[in-house]
Each structure stands twice: as structure tokens, then as C-alpha cells.
DSSP file (Angstrom, degrees, kcal/mol; ACC not computed):
  #  RESIDUE AA STRUCTURE BP1 BP2  ACC     N-H-->O    O-->H-N    N-H-->O    O-->H-N    TCO  KAPPA ALPHA  PHI   PSI    X-CA   Y-CA   Z-CA
    1    1 A M              0   0    0      0, 0.0     2,-0.0     0, 0.0     0, 0.0   0.000 360.0 360.0 360.0 133.6  -29.2  -24.8  -24.2
    2    2 A P        -     0   0    0      0, 0.0     2,-0.5     0, 0.0     0, 0.0  -0.328 360.0-140.0 -67.4 148.5  -28.9  -22.0  -21.6
    3    3 A Q        -     0   0    0     -2,-0.0     2,-0.2     0, 0.0     3,-0.0  -0.939  14.2-136.6-109.5 128.9  -29.7  -18.5  -22.8
    4    4 A W        -     0   0    0     -2,-0.5     2,-0.5     1,-0.1     0, 0.0  -0.591  25.2-107.2 -84.7 145.1  -27.5  -15.7  -21.4
    5    5 A D        -     0   0    0     -2,-0.2    -1,-0.1     1,-0.1     5,-0.0  -0.595  31.4-171.3 -70.1 119.2  -29.0  -12.5  -20.2
    6    6 A R        +     0   0    0     -2,-0.5     2,-0.9     3,-0.0    -1,-0.1   0.269  42.8 124.6 -99.1  11.7  -28.2   -9.9  -22.9
    7    7 A D    >   -     0   0    0      1,-0.2     3,-1.5     2,-0.1    -2,-0.1  -0.624  47.2-161.4 -73.8 107.5  -29.4   -6.9  -20.9
    8    8 A G  T 3  S+     0   0    0     -2,-0.9    -1,-0.2     1,-0.3    -3,-0.0   0.629  85.9  59.5 -67.6 -13.7  -26.3   -4.7  -20.9
    9    9 A T  T 3  S+     0   0    0      2,-0.1    -1,-0.3    -3,-0.0     2,-0.1   0.581  79.9 107.6 -90.6  -9.9  -27.7   -2.7  -18.0
   10   10 A A  S <  S-     0   0    0     -3,-1.5     2,-0.2     1,-0.1     0, 0.0  -0.410  77.7-111.6 -68.8 142.9  -27.9   -5.7  -15.6
   11   11 A K        -     0   0    0     -2,-0.1     2,-0.1     1,-0.1    -1,-0.1  -0.527  29.4-132.2 -74.7 140.0  -25.2   -5.8  -12.9
   12   12 A S        -     0   0    0     -2,-0.2     3,-0.1     1,-0.1    -1,-0.1  -0.474  32.8 -87.4 -85.9 163.8  -22.6   -8.5  -13.2
   13   13 A Y        -     0   0    0     -2,-0.1     2,-0.2     1,-0.1    -1,-0.1  -0.320  53.4 -93.6 -65.8 152.4  -21.6  -10.7  -10.4
   14   14 A P        -     0   0    0      0, 0.0     2,-0.4     0, 0.0    -1,-0.1  -0.469  42.7-173.0 -69.0 139.4  -18.9   -9.4   -8.1
   15   15 A D        -     0   0    0     -2,-0.2     2,-0.6    -3,-0.1    83,-0.1  -0.913  14.2-148.3-137.9 107.1  -15.4  -10.6   -9.1
   16   16 A E        +     0   0    0     -2,-0.4    54,-3.1    78,-0.0    55,-0.7  -0.667  29.3 172.2 -80.6 117.6  -12.5   -9.8   -6.8
   17   17 A R  E     -A   69   0A   0     -2,-0.6    78,-2.4    78,-0.5     2,-0.3  -0.863  18.2-169.4-125.4 158.1   -9.4   -9.3   -8.9
   18   18 A A  E     -AB  68  94A   0     50,-2.0    50,-2.7    -2,-0.3     2,-0.3  -0.943   8.9-155.1-138.9 161.1   -5.8   -8.2   -8.4
   19   19 A Q  E     +AB  67  93A   0     74,-2.6    74,-2.4    -2,-0.3     2,-0.3  -0.970  13.4 170.4-140.0 155.1   -3.0   -7.4  -10.8
   20   20 A A  E     -A   66   0A   0     46,-2.0    46,-3.6    -2,-0.3     2,-0.7  -0.961  40.3 -99.7-153.2 162.6    0.8   -7.3  -10.8
   21   21 A V  E     -A   65   0A   0     70,-0.3    44,-0.2    -2,-0.3    70,-0.2  -0.815  32.5-151.8 -91.9 119.8    3.5   -6.8  -13.4
   22   22 A C  E     -A   64   0A   0     42,-3.5    42,-2.0    -2,-0.7     5,-0.1  -0.795  22.4-120.3 -89.3 125.8    5.0  -10.2  -14.4
   23   23 A P    >>  -     0   0    0      0, 0.0     3,-1.7     0, 0.0     4,-0.9  -0.267  23.1-109.7 -66.4 155.7    8.6   -9.8  -15.6
   24   24 A A  G >4 S+     0   0    0      1,-0.3     3,-0.6     2,-0.2    38,-0.1   0.836 116.4  61.9 -53.5 -37.1    9.5  -10.8  -19.1
   25   25 A S  G 34 S+     0   0    0      1,-0.2     4,-0.3     2,-0.1    -1,-0.3   0.783 109.2  41.3 -63.9 -25.9   11.5  -13.8  -17.8
   26   26 A G  G <> S+     0   0    0     -3,-1.7     4,-2.5     1,-0.1     5,-0.3   0.574  90.9  89.6 -96.2 -11.1    8.3  -15.3  -16.3
   27   27 A V  H <X S+     0   0    0     -4,-0.9     4,-2.7    -3,-0.6     5,-0.3   0.905  84.3  49.5 -58.5 -49.8    5.8  -14.5  -19.1
   28   28 A P  H  > S+     0   0    0      0, 0.0     4,-1.6     0, 0.0    -1,-0.2   0.916 116.4  42.2 -59.5 -42.3    6.2  -17.7  -21.2
   29   29 A L  H  > S+     0   0    0     -4,-0.3     4,-0.9     2,-0.2    -2,-0.2   0.936 116.4  46.4 -70.3 -46.6    5.7  -20.0  -18.2
   30   30 A V  H >< S+     0   0    0     -4,-2.5     3,-0.8     1,-0.2    -1,-0.2   0.913 111.3  53.3 -62.6 -41.7    2.9  -18.1  -16.6
   31   31 A H  H >< S+     0   0    0     -4,-2.7     3,-1.4    -5,-0.3    -1,-0.2   0.878 103.2  57.6 -60.4 -37.9    1.1  -17.8  -20.0
   32   32 A R  H 3< S+     0   0    0     -4,-1.6    -1,-0.3     1,-0.3    -2,-0.2   0.778 107.9  48.2 -63.0 -27.0    1.3  -21.6  -20.4
   33   33 A Y  T X< S+     0   0    0     -4,-0.9     3,-1.1    -3,-0.8    -1,-0.3  -0.046  77.3 153.7-109.0  31.4   -0.6  -22.1  -17.1
   34   34 A D  T <   +     0   0    0     -3,-1.4    14,-0.2     1,-0.3     3,-0.1  -0.298  68.4  23.6 -53.2 142.3   -3.4  -19.6  -17.8
   35   35 A H  T 3  S+     0   0    0     12,-2.3     2,-0.3     1,-0.3    -1,-0.3   0.794  95.6 124.9  63.1  32.2   -6.5  -20.6  -15.8
   36   36 A H    <   -     0   0    0     -3,-1.1    11,-2.7    40,-0.1     2,-0.4  -0.806  63.5-107.3-110.2 160.6   -4.6  -22.5  -13.2
   37   37 A T  E     +Cd  46  78A   0     40,-3.2    42,-3.0    -2,-0.3     2,-0.3  -0.719  37.2 172.1 -94.1 135.9   -4.8  -21.9   -9.5
   38   38 A V  E     -C   45   0A   0      7,-2.7     7,-2.8    -2,-0.4     2,-0.5  -0.817  31.0-114.3-127.4 171.5   -2.0  -20.2   -7.5
   39   39 A W  E     -C   44   0A   0     -2,-0.3     2,-0.4     5,-0.2    -2,-0.0  -0.944  27.2-178.8-114.0 130.8   -2.0  -19.1   -3.9
   40   40 A I  E >  S-C   43   0A   0      3,-2.9     3,-1.4    -2,-0.5    48,-0.0  -0.979  75.4 -19.0-129.9 117.4   -1.6  -15.4   -3.0
   41   41 A H  T 3  S-     0   0    0     -2,-0.4    -1,-0.1     1,-0.3    47,-0.0   0.881 129.2 -50.7  52.5  42.5   -1.5  -14.4    0.7
   42   42 A G  T 3  S+     0   0    0      1,-0.2    -1,-0.3     0, 0.0    -3,-0.0   0.572 118.3 108.4  77.6   9.5   -3.0  -17.7    1.7
   43   43 A R  E <  S-C   40   0A   0     -3,-1.4    -3,-2.9     2,-0.0    -1,-0.2  -0.941  71.4-116.4-120.5 140.7   -5.9  -17.4   -0.8
   44   44 A P  E     -C   39   0A   0      0, 0.0     2,-0.3     0, 0.0    -5,-0.2  -0.518  37.1-177.5 -71.9 142.4   -6.5  -19.4   -4.0
   45   45 A A  E     -C   38   0A   0     -7,-2.8    -7,-2.7    -2,-0.2     2,-0.5  -0.994  24.3-126.2-143.0 146.6   -6.5  -17.3   -7.1
   46   46 A L  E     -CE  37  69A   0     23,-2.8    23,-1.9    -2,-0.3     2,-0.3  -0.823  25.1-128.3 -96.6 124.2   -7.1  -18.0  -10.8
   47   47 A L  E     - E   0  68A   0    -11,-2.7   -12,-2.3    -2,-0.5     2,-0.5  -0.533  20.2-168.0 -70.5 132.5   -4.4  -16.9  -13.3
   48   48 A L  E     + E   0  67A   0     19,-2.3    19,-1.0    -2,-0.3     3,-0.1  -0.798  35.5 133.8-123.9  87.9   -5.8  -14.9  -16.1
   49   49 A A    >   +     0   0    0     -2,-0.5     3,-1.6   -19,-0.2    -1,-0.1   0.265  35.8 105.9-116.7   8.3   -3.1  -14.5  -18.8
   50   50 A Y  T 3  S+     0   0    0      1,-0.3    -1,-0.1    -3,-0.1    -2,-0.0   0.772  73.6  62.0 -62.9 -26.2   -5.1  -15.4  -21.9
   51   51 A Q  T 3  S+     0   0    0     -3,-0.1    -1,-0.3     2,-0.1     2,-0.2   0.567  77.8 109.7 -79.9  -7.3   -5.1  -11.7  -23.0
   52   52 A W    <   -     0   0    0     -3,-1.6     2,-0.5   -25,-0.1    -3,-0.0  -0.469  53.3-161.8 -68.5 136.5   -1.4  -11.6  -23.3
   53   53 A S        +     0   0    0     -2,-0.2     2,-0.3     2,-0.0    -2,-0.1  -0.961  30.3 126.9-125.2 117.2   -0.2  -11.4  -26.9
   54   54 A F        -     0   0    0     -2,-0.5     3,-0.1     7,-0.1     6,-0.0  -0.966  46.3-138.5-159.2 153.3    3.3  -12.3  -27.9
   55   55 A D    >>  -     0   0    0     -2,-0.3     4,-2.4     5,-0.1     3,-1.3  -0.893  11.1-165.8-117.7  98.8    5.0  -14.6  -30.3
   56   56 A P  T 34 S+     0   0    0      0, 0.0    -1,-0.1     0, 0.0     0, 0.0   0.761  86.8  59.4 -58.3 -23.9    7.9  -16.2  -28.6
   57   57 A A  T 34 S+     0   0    0      1,-0.2     3,-0.1    -3,-0.1    -2,-0.0   0.816 115.4  31.5 -74.1 -29.5    9.2  -17.4  -32.0
   58   58 A S  T <4 S+     0   0    0     -3,-1.3     2,-0.3     1,-0.3    -1,-0.2   0.729 128.9  12.1-102.7 -25.1    9.6  -13.9  -33.5
   59   59 A Q  S  < S-     0   0    0     -4,-2.4    -1,-0.3     3,-0.0     3,-0.1  -0.990  77.9-101.9-149.1 155.4   10.4  -11.8  -30.4
   60   60 A G        -     0   0    0     -2,-0.3    -5,-0.1     1,-0.1    -3,-0.1  -0.425  51.4 -94.0 -72.6 155.4   11.4  -12.2  -26.9
   61   61 A P        -     0   0    0      0, 0.0     2,-0.3     0, 0.0    -1,-0.1  -0.303  36.9-152.0 -67.6 154.7    8.7  -11.8  -24.2
   62   62 A V        -     0   0    0    -39,-0.1   -40,-0.1   -38,-0.1    -3,-0.0  -0.851  36.2 -76.2-120.7 161.0    8.1   -8.5  -22.5
   63   63 A A        -     0   0    0     -2,-0.3     2,-0.3   -42,-0.1    -1,-0.1  -0.255  54.5-166.1 -55.8 142.5    6.8   -7.7  -19.1
   64   64 A Q  E     -A   22   0A   0    -42,-2.0   -42,-3.5   -12,-0.0     2,-0.6  -0.939  26.4-107.4-132.8 152.8    3.0   -8.2  -18.9
   65   65 A T  E     -A   21   0A   0     -2,-0.3     2,-0.5   -44,-0.2   -44,-0.2  -0.735  35.4-152.9 -80.2 120.3    0.2   -7.2  -16.5
   66   66 A L  E     -A   20   0A   0    -46,-3.6   -46,-2.0    -2,-0.6     2,-0.4  -0.839   8.5-164.1 -97.6 126.6   -0.9  -10.4  -14.7
   67   67 A I  E     -AE  19  48A   0    -19,-1.0   -19,-2.3    -2,-0.5     2,-0.3  -0.909   4.5-170.4-110.0 138.6   -4.5  -10.4  -13.5
   68   68 A V  E     -AE  18  47A   0    -50,-2.7   -50,-2.0    -2,-0.4     2,-0.5  -0.946  13.1-143.9-124.8 149.9   -5.8  -13.0  -11.0
   69   69 A S  E     -AE  17  46A   0    -23,-1.9   -23,-2.8    -2,-0.3   -52,-0.2  -0.962  10.6-172.9-113.7 124.8   -9.4  -13.7   -9.8
   70   70 A F  S    S+     0   0    0    -54,-3.1   -53,-0.1    -2,-0.5    -1,-0.1   0.567  83.0  64.0 -85.3 -10.4  -10.0  -14.6   -6.2
   71   71 A T  S    S+     0   0    0    -55,-0.7     3,-0.2     1,-0.2    -1,-0.2   0.812 106.4  33.9 -84.8 -31.9  -13.7  -15.3   -7.0
   72   72 A H  S    S+     0   0    0    -56,-0.2    -1,-0.2     1,-0.1    -2,-0.1  -0.116  70.7 113.6-124.1  38.0  -13.4  -18.3   -9.5
   73   73 A P    >   +     0   0    0      0, 0.0     3,-1.8     0, 0.0    -1,-0.1   0.712  47.6 112.7 -81.4 -16.3  -10.4  -20.6   -8.7
   74   74 A A  T 3  S+     0   0    0      1,-0.2   -28,-0.0    -3,-0.2    -3,-0.0  -0.269  81.9  15.0 -59.8 135.3  -12.6  -23.6   -7.7
   75   75 A G  T 3  S+     0   0    0      1,-0.3    -1,-0.2   -38,-0.0    -3,-0.0   0.325  97.0 115.3  87.7  -8.0  -12.3  -26.5  -10.2
   76   76 A H  S <  S-     0   0    0     -3,-1.8    -1,-0.3     1,-0.1   -40,-0.1  -0.710  71.6-103.6 -94.7 148.0   -9.2  -25.3  -11.9
   77   77 A P        -     0   0    0      0, 0.0   -40,-3.2     0, 0.0     2,-0.2  -0.277  37.9-101.5 -68.6 155.2   -5.9  -27.3  -11.7
   78   78 A Q  B     -d   37   0A   0    -42,-0.2   -40,-0.2     1,-0.1   -42,-0.0  -0.553  35.0-120.0 -74.7 136.4   -3.1  -26.2   -9.5
   79   79 A A        -     0   0    0    -42,-3.0    -1,-0.1    -2,-0.2   -49,-0.0  -0.434  37.7 -98.0 -70.6 152.0   -0.2  -24.4  -11.2
   80   80 A P    >>  -     0   0    0      0, 0.0     4,-2.0     0, 0.0     3,-0.9  -0.244  35.7-101.3 -69.2 162.7    3.2  -26.1  -10.8
   81   81 A P  H 3> S+     0   0    0      0, 0.0     4,-2.5     0, 0.0     5,-0.2   0.807 120.1  61.5 -54.9 -32.8    5.7  -24.9   -8.2
   82   82 A E  H 3> S+     0   0    0      2,-0.2     4,-1.3     1,-0.2     5,-0.1   0.890 107.7  43.7 -63.6 -37.6    7.7  -23.0  -10.8
   83   83 A V  H <> S+     0   0    0     -3,-0.9     4,-2.5     2,-0.2    -1,-0.2   0.917 111.9  52.8 -71.9 -43.4    4.7  -20.8  -11.6
   84   84 A Q  H  X S+     0   0    0     -4,-2.0     4,-2.5     1,-0.2    -2,-0.2   0.882 105.7  55.9 -58.5 -37.9    3.9  -20.4   -7.9
   85   85 A S  H  X S+     0   0    0     -4,-2.5     4,-0.7     2,-0.2    -1,-0.2   0.893 108.2  47.0 -61.9 -40.7    7.5  -19.3   -7.3
   86   86 A I  H >< S+     0   0    0     -4,-1.3     3,-1.1     1,-0.2     4,-0.3   0.939 112.8  49.0 -64.7 -46.9    7.1  -16.5   -9.9
   87   87 A V  H >< S+     0   0    0     -4,-2.5     3,-1.7     1,-0.3    -2,-0.2   0.870 103.3  61.6 -61.4 -38.2    3.8  -15.4   -8.5
   88   88 A D  H 3< S+     0   0    0     -4,-2.5    -1,-0.3     1,-0.3    -2,-0.2   0.743 101.7  53.6 -61.6 -22.5    5.3  -15.3   -4.9
   89   89 A Q  T << S+     0   0    0     -3,-1.1    -1,-0.3    -4,-0.7     2,-0.2   0.516  93.7  92.2 -90.1  -5.5    7.7  -12.6   -6.1
   90   90 A L  S <  S-     0   0    0     -3,-1.7     2,-0.6    -4,-0.3   -68,-0.1  -0.558  70.0-134.4 -93.0 154.6    5.0  -10.3   -7.5
   91   91 A T        -     0   0    0    -70,-0.2   -70,-0.3    -2,-0.2     2,-0.3  -0.929  25.5-158.0-108.0 111.3    3.3   -7.4   -5.7
   92   92 A F        -     0   0    0     -2,-0.6   -72,-0.2   -72,-0.1   -25,-0.1  -0.680   9.5-171.6 -94.0 141.6   -0.4   -7.6   -6.3
   93   93 A V  E     -B   19   0A   0    -74,-2.4   -74,-2.6    -2,-0.3    -2,-0.0  -0.952  35.1 -93.7-125.8 149.2   -2.8   -4.6   -6.0
   94   94 A P  E     -B   18   0A   0      0, 0.0     2,-0.7     0, 0.0   -76,-0.3  -0.281  29.0-130.5 -61.9 144.8   -6.6   -4.7   -6.2
   95   95 A V        -     0   0    0    -78,-2.4   -78,-0.5     1,-0.2     3,-0.2  -0.886  23.7-174.7 -93.6 114.1   -8.3   -4.1   -9.5
   96   96 A V  S    S+     0   0    0     -2,-0.7     2,-0.6     1,-0.3    -1,-0.2   0.928  76.6  27.8 -78.5 -46.8  -10.9   -1.5   -8.7
   97   97 A D    >   -     0   0    0      1,-0.1     3,-2.3     3,-0.1    -1,-0.3  -0.925  69.4-162.7-119.3 103.8  -12.6   -1.4  -12.2
   98   98 A R  G >  S+     0   0    0     -2,-0.6     3,-0.8     1,-0.3    -1,-0.1   0.719  89.0  61.7 -63.8 -20.1  -12.2   -4.7  -14.0
   99   99 A D  G 3  S+     0   0    0      1,-0.2    -1,-0.3    -3,-0.1    -3,-0.0   0.643 109.9  41.6 -77.2 -13.1  -13.1   -3.1  -17.3
  100  100 A R  G <  S+     0   0    0     -3,-2.3    -1,-0.2     2,-0.0    -2,-0.2   0.042  76.6 145.7-122.0  26.4  -10.1   -0.8  -17.0
  101  101 A A    <         0   0    0     -3,-0.8   -34,-0.1     1,-0.1   -36,-0.1  -0.433 360.0 360.0 -62.8 135.2   -7.5   -3.3  -15.6
  102  102 A S              0   0    0     -2,-0.1   -37,-0.2   -83,-0.0    -1,-0.1   0.458 360.0 360.0 -98.5 360.0   -4.1   -2.3  -17.1
């Protein structure tokens, strides 16, 4: 079994990320396809919506910050066209400090 380096001072690998605000209407569908690949400006990107917390049964969805990773999309399935359509309408900005992505 592999052992992970637990040295907290070690530098992590570079991970190019971007973020955008996903409107409430798109949240349930995008959340369902977390860790699927979409295309942004001609580049593959991995959807990272796992951190979203909402209970569709008790409350309607609210707008959420969608983060994508351009570094790790290989090997993940392609998101369906409906998800790509939502992503195409968003304005992504680079995440400078991934520990403080909003």
C-alpha cells in the first residue's frame, strides 16, 4: 500500500484552477456530474462540485461557486451536453490561492 508524504511543509504539485458562479438553476445538474470533464476555452477541465452542500428535498438550490481543474481532467468521463451548455454560459477567473477559493 502506498504511503503518502505527511510532511506539511512539502510543496504540493501545481494545480491550475478556475472558478465561476453557477446559477441556482444549474446547481442540481452540475452537482450530479461532479468529477466529469467539460471544455472551457478549448481546454479540458474537471468539474469540482463535491464541496457543494444543499438538500434539494428541503430547500431549493442556491447559486454556488464552481471550481474546475485544468490539471487533472484525464481519465474522467465527459459531462453531457446539458452540463457543457451551463458551463459555456459562465465566466471563469483563475484561482490564485487554491486554499482560499471562494
